[in-house]
Every structure is written in structure tokens, then in C-alpha cells.
C-alpha positions in Angstrom: 63.8 -123.7 -27.3 60.9 -126.1 -27.2 62.3 -127.7 -24.0 62.3 -124.3 -22.3 58.7 -123.6 -23.4 57.7 -127.0 -22.1 59.4 -126.5 -18.7 57.8 -123.0 -18.4 54.4 -124.4 -19.3 54.7 -127.3 -16.7 56.1 -124.9 -14.1 53.2 -122.5 -14.6 50.6 -125.3 -14.4 52.2 -126.7 -11.2 52.2 -123.2 -9.7 48.6 -122.5 -10.7 47.3 -125.9 -9.5 47.3 -125.2 -5.8 45.5 -121.9 -6.4 42.7 -123.7 -8.3 42.5 -126.4 -5.6 42.1 -123.7 -2.9 39.4 -121.9 -4.8 36.0 -122.2 -3.1 33.9 -124.6 -5.0 30.1 -124.4 -4.9 29.8 -127.9 -3.3 32.2 -126.7 -0.6 30.3 -123.5 0.1 28.4 -123.0 3.3 24.7 -123.6 3.1 22.0 -121.6 4.8 18.3 -122.8 4.9 15.8 -120.0 5.4 12.2 -120.6 6.3 10.0 -117.6 5.7 6.5 -117.5 7.2 4.4 -115.8 4.5 4.5 -116.6 0.8 4.8 -113.6 -1.7 5.3 -111.1 1.1 6.8 -107.8 -0.1 8.2 -107.1 3.4 9.8 -110.5 3.4 11.3 -110.0 0.0 12.8 -106.7 1.2 14.2 -108.6 4.2 15.8 -111.2 1.9 17.5 -108.4 0.0 18.8 -106.8 3.1 20.0 -110.2 4.4 21.9 -110.9 1.3 23.4 -107.4 1.2 24.6 -107.8 4.8 26.1 -111.2 4.1 27.9 -109.7 1.0 29.4 -106.9 3.2 30.8 -109.7 5.4 32.3 -111.4 2.4 29.6 -114.1 1.8 28.5 -114.0 -1.8 25.3 -115.8 -2.7 26.0 -118.7 -5.1 29.7 -118.3 -4.6 30.8 -119.2 -1.1 27.4 -119.4 0.5 24.3 -121.2 -0.9 21.0 -120.0 0.5 17.9 -122.1 0.2 14.6 -120.2 0.7 11.2 -121.7 1.4 8.2 -119.4 1.6 5.4 -121.1 3.5 1.7 -120.1 3.4 0.1 -122.5 5.9 0.8 -125.0 8.6 1.1 -127.9 6.2 3.4 -126.0 3.9 5.6 -125.0 6.9 6.1 -128.6 8.0 6.8 -129.8 4.5 9.3 -126.9 3.8 11.0 -127.4 7.2 11.5 -131.1 6.3 12.9 -130.1 2.9 15.3 -127.6 4.3 16.6 -130.0 6.9 17.0 -132.5 4.1 19.4 -130.2 2.3 21.8 -130.6 5.2 22.5 -126.9 5.7 25.2 -125.5 8.1 22.6 -123.3 9.7 18.9 -122.6 9.5 17.2 -119.3 9.8 13.6 -119.1 11.0 11.6 -115.8 10.7 8.9 -116.3 13.4 7.6 -118.5 16.1 5.7 -120.9 13.7 8.7 -121.4 11.4 11.1 -121.9 14.4 8.8 -124.5 15.9 8.5 -126.3 12.6 12.3 -126.4 12.2 12.8 -127.5 15.8 10.5 -130.4 15.2 12.6 -131.5 12.3 16.1 -131.3 13.8 17.8 -131.1 17.2 21.4 -130.9 15.7 21.5 -128.3 13.0 21.9 -124.8 14.5 18.7 -122.7 14.2 18.8 -118.9 14.4 15.3 -117.4 15.0 14.0 -113.9 14.5 10.8 -112.3 15.8 9.8 -115.1 18.2 7.3 -113.6 20.5 8.0 -115.7 23.6 10.8 -118.3 23.1 10.9 -119.2 26.8 7.1 -119.5 27.2 6.7 -121.5 24.0 9.4 -124.0 25.2 11.8 -123.3 22.4 14.7 -122.3 24.8 15.6 -123.2 28.3 16.4 -119.6 29.3 16.9 -116.3 27.5 20.5 -116.0 28.9 21.4 -119.6 27.9 19.0 -120.9 25.3 20.6 -124.4 25.2 20.1 -127.0 22.5 20.5 -125.9 18.9 18.5 -122.6 19.0 19.4 -119.0 19.5 18.0 -115.8 18.2 16.0 -112.6 18.9 12.7 -112.2 20.7 10.7 -109.3 19.5 8.6 -108.9 22.7 9.6 -108.9 26.3 6.4 -109.7 28.2 7.7 -108.3 31.5 7.5 -104.9 29.7 3.8 -105.2 29.2 3.0 -103.1 32.2 5.3 -100.4 30.9 3.4 -100.4 27.5 0.2 -99.8 29.4 1.8 -96.8 31.2 3.0 -95.4 27.9 -0.5 -95.8 26.4 -2.0 -94.0 29.4 0.5 -91.1 29.0 -0.3 -90.8 25.3 -4.0 -90.8 25.9 -5.2 -90.8 29.5 -8.7 -91.7 28.3 -7.6 -95.3 27.4 -9.8 -97.6 29.5 -9.2 -101.0 27.8 -6.3 -102.7 26.1 -6.2 -106.0 24.2 -3.0 -108.0 23.7 -2.8 -110.8 21.1 0.0 -113.3 21.1 0.3 -115.4 17.9 2.3 -118.6 18.1 
């Protein structure tokens, strides 16, 4: 009887071993580095929550099969330091939330893929070669299309024909 129990135990251990080896280990998880532009921003915090929920819906669980390193910068010096830190963690991909954070990450790496959000003019700021084919290690979403500026003025005039002056501010 002991022999059968021993063989059953060894058989179960051998059968279970490949399952344990295939399980996703934290050190094998994908790593995302996120550089946020404003520290302690309630809107930014809400975006982080939505980001993590969207990843979870796609099967990416924070601290299980994906590790996300966040840095919240408050000034130009912080942004450069945090960009350097994030690149130092050797992430699989970087996420930049605006033009300033994208520029800081681009200065730190030309090899790690960078996905940017809310960049006002990626072509004009020299971050991409063209909107159709960004080139390099950057891709993302621009929040403004400057060729539409004339249309914006037309819409303003339709809303209030008395509009005589308009100011546009571009923050980079």
C-alpha cells in the first residue's frame, strides 16, 4: 500500500510541476512605465483607474501578469528625473500623458516603445516624422489638429457672431 501511495504522490507532483512552471511569475510579467504630468491630480487618478480597468478587461491584472510603475511629476526637473527612473526599470513599453512627459521620455530612450496621449502637435514638436508613419519608438494620439483651427473659428462665429478676437495657446 505504501508503494502505491508513493507512486501516486510522485505522479501527482510530476503532473503538477509543468503547471507551476507555466504559471506567470511576477518577474516574468510585462512591465509598463507611466509618466504622468501633474502630481496629485484627481483627473489623473481617475485616468489611472480607468486605465487599469481597461487592462483588466483585456486580461492584464496589475501585480499579476503586468507590473505598472507610475511616476507623478510636478515640474521640469521632476519630469527628467522620473523619466530616467522609468527607463531604468527596463519596461516593455512607456506611456506618456502629454507633450512634456513624451519629450522627457524620448530624451531618455530611443529603443523602448513610447505611447503618448494628449500631445498637442507631435509633428511640429519633432516627436514624430509624420502622423501617418511616426517612425522611431513613438506612437500615440494627438489631441489637437492644427489644420482644424480655421473650422474652430467658424464654429465660434456661428455660436456668437459678435466674437471679434480669439487667442490660442499651445503648451509644449
